[in-house]
Legacy VTK file of the C-alpha trace (Angstrom):
# vtk DataFile Version 3.0
C-alpha trace
ASCII
DATASET POLYDATA
POINTS 499 float
0.000 0.000 0.000
3.039 2.267 -0.042
2.164 5.591 -1.641
-1.516 4.741 -1.949
-2.650 7.451 0.456
-0.663 10.128 -1.312
-1.929 9.119 -4.725
-5.631 9.304 -3.945
-7.753 12.201 -2.652
-8.592 12.447 1.029
-12.137 11.386 1.902
-14.747 14.092 2.191
-18.170 14.061 3.817
-20.912 12.929 1.483
-22.987 15.902 0.310
-26.250 14.304 1.414
-25.249 14.362 5.066
-24.761 10.588 5.096
-22.055 8.938 7.161
-20.779 5.846 5.352
-19.303 3.152 7.599
-17.385 0.269 6.078
-17.445 -3.033 7.983
-15.789 -6.281 6.892
-19.176 -7.987 6.766
-22.732 -7.436 7.888
-24.489 -10.236 9.758
-27.320 -11.791 7.810
-29.854 -11.346 10.592
-29.700 -8.310 12.845
-32.212 -9.224 15.525
-31.554 -6.926 18.520
-33.095 -9.465 20.887
-30.678 -12.273 20.012
-27.468 -10.422 19.125
-24.327 -12.398 19.968
-21.412 -10.874 18.049
-19.521 -7.591 18.024
-20.244 -6.478 14.456
-23.993 -6.891 14.966
-23.693 -4.935 18.201
-21.890 -2.104 16.384
-24.680 -1.763 13.832
-27.573 -2.225 16.260
-26.063 0.368 18.609
-27.309 3.052 16.231
-30.937 1.978 16.724
-31.315 0.293 20.096
-30.548 1.332 23.665
-30.082 -0.485 26.955
-30.685 0.271 30.626
-27.243 1.817 30.990
-24.646 3.103 28.559
-20.895 3.618 28.581
-18.989 6.749 27.602
-15.730 6.892 25.624
-13.749 6.528 28.881
-15.571 3.346 29.889
-17.699 4.919 32.611
-21.231 3.638 33.215
-23.927 6.252 32.602
-27.723 6.204 32.729
-29.409 4.941 29.587
-33.065 3.941 29.538
-32.763 3.560 33.304
-32.041 6.712 35.272
-31.485 5.018 38.612
-30.649 1.527 39.933
-30.558 0.438 43.566
-29.343 -2.906 44.918
-30.091 -4.742 48.160
-27.168 -5.407 50.494
-26.658 -8.884 49.043
-27.226 -7.766 45.409
-30.126 -10.213 44.958
-32.763 -7.517 44.499
-32.697 -4.487 42.226
-35.053 -1.571 41.832
-34.804 0.180 38.450
-36.260 3.564 37.547
-37.093 3.762 33.827
-36.610 7.055 31.997
-39.766 9.069 31.357
-40.648 10.665 28.023
-38.898 8.112 25.766
-40.619 7.118 22.517
-40.024 4.033 20.383
-39.438 4.439 16.650
-42.930 2.969 16.301
-44.450 5.960 18.105
-45.300 4.159 21.363
-44.042 5.499 24.683
-41.564 3.366 26.602
-42.775 1.904 29.903
-41.329 -0.473 32.482
-43.510 -3.226 31.019
-41.676 -2.880 27.688
-38.387 -3.524 29.460
-39.761 -6.700 31.049
-41.183 -7.872 27.732
-37.834 -7.236 25.996
-36.027 -9.368 28.569
-38.525 -12.191 28.098
-38.480 -12.017 24.298
-34.677 -12.231 24.304
-34.832 -15.511 26.233
-37.496 -17.309 24.232
-35.273 -18.028 21.221
-32.845 -20.923 20.949
-29.086 -20.664 21.445
-26.866 -18.422 23.529
-26.729 -14.650 23.190
-25.701 -11.649 25.281
-29.129 -11.524 26.948
-28.834 -15.119 28.148
-25.659 -14.184 29.997
-27.149 -11.054 31.509
-30.403 -12.613 32.702
-29.250 -16.071 33.775
-29.524 -15.290 37.491
-32.995 -13.713 37.366
-35.691 -15.794 39.052
-37.711 -17.670 36.467
-34.877 -17.768 33.901
-34.658 -21.560 33.729
-38.417 -22.026 33.454
-38.697 -19.470 30.657
-35.781 -21.000 28.730
-37.323 -24.460 29.165
-40.658 -23.055 27.945
-42.445 -24.249 31.086
-43.322 -20.644 31.954
-44.398 -17.679 29.886
-42.691 -14.902 31.814
-39.815 -14.041 34.124
-41.314 -14.482 37.574
-38.479 -12.522 39.156
-39.393 -9.261 37.417
-42.303 -7.206 38.690
-43.648 -4.051 37.070
-44.467 -1.790 40.024
-45.679 1.043 37.795
-44.915 2.561 34.384
-41.522 3.832 35.581
-40.415 1.156 38.060
-39.141 -2.415 37.749
-38.294 -4.679 40.648
-35.924 -7.550 39.900
-35.301 -10.602 42.099
-32.365 -12.899 41.380
-31.883 -16.464 42.586
-28.226 -15.652 43.184
-26.402 -12.397 43.952
-25.830 -10.354 40.782
-23.890 -7.169 41.526
-23.580 -6.209 37.839
-27.166 -6.788 36.678
-27.987 -3.288 35.289
-24.706 -2.935 33.394
-25.045 -5.658 30.740
-26.235 -4.558 27.326
-29.849 -5.630 26.766
-31.530 -4.047 23.759
-34.974 -2.691 24.632
-37.515 -3.292 21.878
-41.164 -2.509 21.194
-42.026 -6.193 21.474
-45.715 -5.573 20.812
-44.999 -4.038 17.405
-42.397 -6.715 16.624
-44.899 -9.496 17.351
-47.448 -7.938 15.026
-44.848 -7.719 12.230
-43.918 -11.425 12.415
-40.756 -13.460 13.122
-38.621 -11.583 10.564
-39.737 -8.192 11.866
-36.210 -6.796 12.330
-35.542 -6.856 8.573
-38.196 -4.213 7.875
-39.256 -2.685 11.209
-37.361 -0.277 13.430
-38.549 -0.866 16.997
-35.901 0.728 19.216
-35.434 4.060 20.971
-31.955 4.939 19.661
-30.627 7.959 17.742
-31.289 6.356 14.345
-34.081 4.231 12.896
-34.052 1.651 10.107
-34.651 2.741 6.520
-33.684 -0.383 4.586
-31.593 -3.514 4.927
-30.041 -5.790 2.328
-28.849 -8.919 4.134
-25.074 -9.035 4.385
-24.573 -6.123 1.978
-25.922 -2.806 3.256
-28.059 -1.220 5.951
-29.310 2.378 6.012
-30.618 4.213 9.064
-31.936 7.761 9.374
-31.953 10.276 12.213
-34.654 9.749 14.831
-36.254 13.187 15.381
-37.716 12.054 18.705
-34.508 10.724 20.218
-34.180 11.543 23.909
-30.599 12.803 23.369
-31.605 15.549 20.944
-30.165 16.120 17.472
-27.603 13.739 15.977
-24.609 14.619 13.770
-25.792 12.990 10.538
-29.066 12.780 8.654
-28.339 9.202 7.662
-25.822 6.431 8.362
-25.061 3.702 5.820
-23.328 0.481 6.870
-21.561 -1.154 3.938
-19.888 -4.577 3.706
-16.365 -4.017 2.374
-14.793 -7.457 2.682
-11.570 -8.198 4.531
-8.003 -7.176 3.838
-7.341 -3.882 2.089
-10.767 -3.432 0.506
-11.998 -1.049 3.204
-8.791 0.983 2.980
-9.132 1.283 -0.789
-12.766 2.395 -0.496
-11.774 4.961 2.139
-9.095 6.416 -0.103
-11.512 6.447 -3.014
-13.930 8.582 -0.921
-16.592 5.876 -1.014
-16.721 5.450 2.760
-15.973 7.786 5.672
-14.900 5.218 8.260
-13.329 1.777 8.336
-11.563 -0.340 10.925
-8.050 -1.471 9.974
-7.498 -5.240 10.094
-4.476 -6.453 12.043
-2.878 -7.877 8.903
-3.099 -4.440 7.235
-2.040 -2.468 10.293
1.668 -2.189 9.576
1.126 -0.877 6.073
-1.245 1.802 7.322
0.901 2.826 10.308
4.050 3.053 8.166
2.458 5.204 5.448
2.661 8.936 6.314
-0.281 9.610 4.006
-2.613 8.021 6.562
-1.367 9.973 9.576
-4.148 12.578 9.697
-6.890 9.977 9.236
-5.752 7.485 11.872
-7.718 7.026 15.058
-7.134 4.439 17.774
-8.388 3.453 21.221
-7.280 0.615 23.551
-9.602 -2.382 23.463
-11.507 -3.699 26.449
-10.825 -7.150 25.123
-9.310 -10.537 25.839
-7.544 -12.336 22.965
-6.326 -15.876 23.506
-5.639 -19.179 21.838
-8.172 -21.638 23.211
-6.786 -25.178 23.564
-9.139 -28.165 23.721
-7.686 -31.050 25.789
-10.540 -33.305 24.654
-9.104 -33.240 21.130
-5.359 -32.992 21.864
-4.220 -34.947 24.926
-1.055 -32.874 25.482
-3.140 -29.729 26.080
-4.295 -31.289 29.333
-0.765 -30.882 30.758
-0.123 -27.495 32.360
3.565 -27.739 31.454
2.715 -27.937 27.753
0.388 -24.964 27.976
3.028 -22.939 29.825
5.660 -23.905 27.267
3.435 -22.684 24.429
2.915 -19.402 26.279
6.653 -18.959 26.945
7.401 -19.283 23.218
5.504 -16.069 22.377
7.449 -12.802 22.569
4.494 -10.540 23.272
6.498 -7.356 23.809
8.160 -7.749 20.406
4.794 -8.408 18.751
3.259 -5.307 20.310
6.143 -3.093 19.224
7.103 -4.523 15.844
4.068 -6.258 14.363
1.464 -3.866 15.801
3.721 -0.789 15.599
3.127 0.123 19.239
-0.679 0.355 19.056
-1.200 -2.764 21.162
-0.966 -3.861 24.781
0.316 -6.897 26.642
-2.140 -7.971 29.334
-0.683 -10.241 32.002
-4.125 -11.647 32.710
-7.498 -12.143 31.092
-9.074 -8.894 32.317
-7.939 -5.661 30.602
-5.762 -3.666 33.041
-8.034 -0.639 32.599
-10.760 -2.657 34.338
-8.591 -4.437 36.904
-5.035 -3.528 37.839
-3.944 -6.849 39.307
-0.573 -6.719 41.063
-0.985 -10.393 42.044
-0.222 -11.627 38.526
3.206 -12.604 37.241
4.266 -10.968 33.943
3.853 -13.192 30.896
7.459 -13.992 30.000
9.243 -14.991 26.789
11.636 -17.812 27.671
12.315 -20.507 25.011
14.881 -22.255 27.250
12.343 -22.737 30.056
9.748 -23.825 27.499
12.130 -26.539 26.286
12.655 -27.823 29.858
8.913 -27.898 30.535
8.269 -29.952 27.392
10.946 -32.435 28.494
9.429 -32.678 31.996
6.007 -33.314 30.462
7.396 -36.225 28.442
7.440 -34.388 25.119
11.140 -33.589 24.504
11.374 -31.056 21.675
7.664 -31.584 21.088
7.964 -35.272 20.196
4.834 -37.213 21.041
2.434 -34.275 20.823
-0.305 -35.075 18.347
-0.302 -32.828 15.246
-3.026 -30.205 15.652
-4.550 -27.274 13.817
-4.868 -23.701 15.032
-7.936 -22.265 13.297
-8.487 -18.540 12.698
-10.344 -16.196 10.350
-8.445 -14.778 7.333
-7.639 -11.312 8.685
-5.325 -12.693 11.385
-3.220 -14.919 9.138
0.028 -12.923 9.273
-0.101 -12.553 13.030
-0.674 -16.274 13.561
2.044 -17.304 11.149
4.422 -16.009 13.825
2.810 -17.938 16.706
2.653 -21.197 14.771
6.235 -20.820 13.529
7.460 -20.294 17.107
5.745 -23.495 18.211
7.053 -25.374 15.173
10.608 -24.191 15.914
10.303 -25.831 19.345
9.030 -29.065 17.774
5.346 -28.533 18.617
3.446 -29.828 15.541
0.990 -26.968 14.997
-0.511 -26.126 11.627
-2.411 -22.973 10.714
-5.921 -23.366 9.290
-8.115 -20.586 7.881
-11.922 -20.735 8.055
-14.613 -18.379 6.676
-15.896 -16.067 9.396
-19.441 -17.398 9.801
-18.276 -21.012 9.773
-15.551 -20.161 12.278
-17.977 -18.469 14.667
-20.412 -21.387 14.588
-17.800 -24.115 14.994
-15.714 -22.343 17.650
-18.834 -21.916 19.794
-19.284 -25.676 19.612
-15.583 -26.143 20.518
-15.172 -27.944 17.216
-11.472 -27.091 16.741
-8.208 -28.393 18.265
-7.105 -24.842 18.990
-8.564 -21.541 17.842
-8.443 -17.791 18.269
-10.922 -16.668 20.907
-11.703 -13.012 21.462
-14.082 -11.494 23.978
-14.937 -7.815 24.131
-16.525 -6.378 27.262
-20.122 -5.228 26.992
-19.893 -3.356 30.299
-16.913 -2.047 32.308
-16.579 -4.652 35.030
-14.157 -7.611 35.315
-17.134 -9.915 35.825
-17.697 -9.609 32.077
-14.529 -11.671 31.558
-14.382 -13.800 34.687
-17.880 -15.126 35.316
-19.057 -15.146 31.724
-16.041 -17.031 30.382
-14.598 -19.197 33.126
-17.377 -20.086 35.577
-18.355 -23.737 35.353
-21.891 -22.848 34.252
-20.907 -20.338 31.562
-22.367 -20.909 28.116
-19.431 -19.066 26.527
-16.591 -20.915 28.294
-14.108 -21.380 25.414
-12.323 -24.496 26.750
-14.573 -26.031 29.398
-12.163 -25.174 32.226
-13.707 -25.470 35.693
-12.575 -24.763 39.242
-14.740 -25.052 42.353
-12.526 -22.496 44.097
-12.950 -20.054 41.213
-16.739 -20.521 41.273
-16.814 -19.749 44.990
-14.855 -16.530 44.458
-17.208 -15.411 41.696
-20.239 -16.132 43.883
-18.655 -14.080 46.647
-17.895 -11.169 44.303
-21.441 -11.211 42.916
-22.770 -10.470 46.400
-20.661 -7.301 46.856
-22.333 -4.192 45.394
-19.317 -1.997 46.263
-16.983 -1.926 43.247
-13.703 -1.452 45.160
-14.374 -4.309 47.584
-15.474 -6.518 44.715
-12.180 -5.841 42.875
-10.140 -7.509 45.634
-12.036 -10.754 45.095
-11.673 -10.421 41.326
-7.888 -10.336 41.707
-7.817 -13.708 43.426
-10.165 -15.188 40.809
-8.053 -13.938 37.916
-4.880 -15.263 39.547
-6.460 -18.742 39.739
-7.159 -18.713 36.003
-3.637 -17.572 35.164
-2.038 -20.165 37.441
-3.777 -22.933 35.499
-3.492 -21.145 32.136
-6.413 -22.855 30.346
-5.918 -20.400 27.461
-2.815 -18.757 25.963
-3.124 -14.932 26.189
-2.087 -12.964 23.115
-1.260 -9.334 22.440
-4.343 -7.086 22.390
-4.164 -4.539 19.544
-5.936 -1.210 19.812
-9.006 -0.528 17.740
-7.432 1.289 14.803
-9.542 3.000 12.175
-9.368 5.428 9.294
-11.878 8.245 9.672
-12.863 11.277 7.655
-12.481 14.698 9.239
-16.196 14.786 10.072
-15.643 12.286 12.879
-13.925 12.862 16.215
-11.454 10.540 17.948
-14.099 9.419 20.444
-16.301 7.904 17.725
-14.843 4.488 18.667
-15.459 3.272 22.196
-13.080 0.925 24.102
-15.828 -1.689 23.857
-15.802 -1.806 20.088
-18.968 0.244 19.810
-19.525 3.372 17.742
-20.621 6.594 19.393
-23.620 7.573 17.256
-25.021 10.056 19.742
LINES 1 500
499 0 1 2 3 4 5 6 7 8 9 10 11 12 13 14 15 16 17 18 19 20 21 22 23 24 25 26 27 28 29 30 31 32 33 34 35 36 37 38 39 40 41 42 43 44 45 46 47 48 49 50 51 52 53 54 55 56 57 58 59 60 61 62 63 64 65 66 67 68 69 70 71 72 73 74 75 76 77 78 79 80 81 82 83 84 85 86 87 88 89 90 91 92 93 94 95 96 97 98 99 100 101 102 103 104 105 106 107 108 109 110 111 112 113 114 115 116 117 118 119 120 121 122 123 124 125 126 127 128 129 130 131 132 133 134 135 136 137 138 139 140 141 142 143 144 145 146 147 148 149 150 151 152 153 154 155 156 157 158 159 160 161 162 163 164 165 166 167 168 169 170 171 172 173 174 175 176 177 178 179 180 181 182 183 184 185 186 187 188 189 190 191 192 193 194 195 196 197 198 199 200 201 202 203 204 205 206 207 208 209 210 211 212 213 214 215 216 217 218 219 220 221 222 223 224 225 226 227 228 229 230 231 232 233 234 235 236 237 238 239 240 241 242 243 244 245 246 247 248 249 250 251 252 253 254 255 256 257 258 259 260 261 262 263 264 265 266 267 268 269 270 271 272 273 274 275 276 277 278 279 280 281 282 283 284 285 286 287 288 289 290 291 292 293 294 295 296 297 298 299 300 301 302 303 304 305 306 307 308 309 310 311 312 313 314 315 316 317 318 319 320 321 322 323 324 325 326 327 328 329 330 331 332 333 334 335 336 337 338 339 340 341 342 343 344 345 346 347 348 349 350 351 352 353 354 355 356 357 358 359 360 361 362 363 364 365 366 367 368 369 370 371 372 373 374 375 376 377 378 379 380 381 382 383 384 385 386 387 388 389 390 391 392 393 394 395 396 397 398 399 400 401 402 403 404 405 406 407 408 409 410 411 412 413 414 415 416 417 418 419 420 421 422 423 424 425 426 427 428 429 430 431 432 433 434 435 436 437 438 439 440 441 442 443 444 445 446 447 448 449 450 451 452 453 454 455 456 457 458 459 460 461 462 463 464 465 466 467 468 469 470 471 472 473 474 475 476 477 478 479 480 481 482 483 484 485 486 487 488 489 490 491 492 493 494 495 496 497 498
């Protein structure tokens, strides 16, 4: 891409007042009630709101709830719903709509963000099993007040992202309602949607936050690799994320300097290892050896050109500064000794296995796999199409695979409980620890954030001592943006600040 930026004109704002956002792909079905991936969340964030929201610094702010109060043991919550909010359909938002949205999100099959957020609410199991028609733990006290009872302590209940929908209008429109109907309360409302290709939204004149910066926002599927960068330079889009494989070319080209924007990610990136499929992964010494063969500091500085961070744990340091963790070291000599102690000298005896990723991370993973191969560990890189990869990795259908998890709310529980508790539906490797579960239960019963953090530190240390996953470098969100957008358009949670 050398010289590309200098050769082409700088992007300008479209004359129609439309913001054009390029994304690698658009999910085929954008149902706000069953959303379970980051790209869908980015798009739906323009149309749908939750109880709380997060600013560009990661702070929790009121959203559709203006107040939330917990009991001393965090089993009961009282939520005050914002007055004067109108759905895109014209109906006024009430507390009953919030309850109905929760219930509608749980009636479908499969796991989604709502399942995680509502799993501790009384009546959850019965509703999921279809033996009950509502969440018995949620009571509508009046139009502005919800009372929530949980079977277990849940200190983070109001913070998870749960899209609030006009369920009544959605039911009338049929099961595919979200393809044609806009039923949220957000700053934009749906105009049209072409599955996997394009989605257009227009400004919501009744949005509670007042006027919005653009008359219309268009989400366009650009494909992976350099396609989004080329479209940006050709003034066909105003914003695009930069893939990790393209990052060095963009960072090294001075023509991109004025258009670059970056923000640290609230994310965990790891290689998930499945000991059911590869026996050697069940040995802690093998897992530690694989970790010791990765020079994370060099990757952050050289491959990612300094716009990346090394996390010594699984929780981003911005959420939990954990002095109880040992730094993740690079030590090939120690790795060699550990393999010998485990009975796999120079990797001999380890079954050949595949490390599966999506195409945009190929160059990065060539390094990891080559480091393991150099030590005799018989790893092979495999590339899978994105949708196939997502489906199969959720079923743990790979020997080893890239696993990423981006926080939906700024609390370590988003990484600890939701990924490593024995009952988690998103646990990437099936790791369990009774001691860890007890710590999470204890933390869930502490409404005070500072006191809760001390328990989190012990829980995170347990995970890192057993190392069920191999932590990787976490690159910043890096994007190219036209001069109509500010630096805070990207949030640390991978969202886009449409308001």
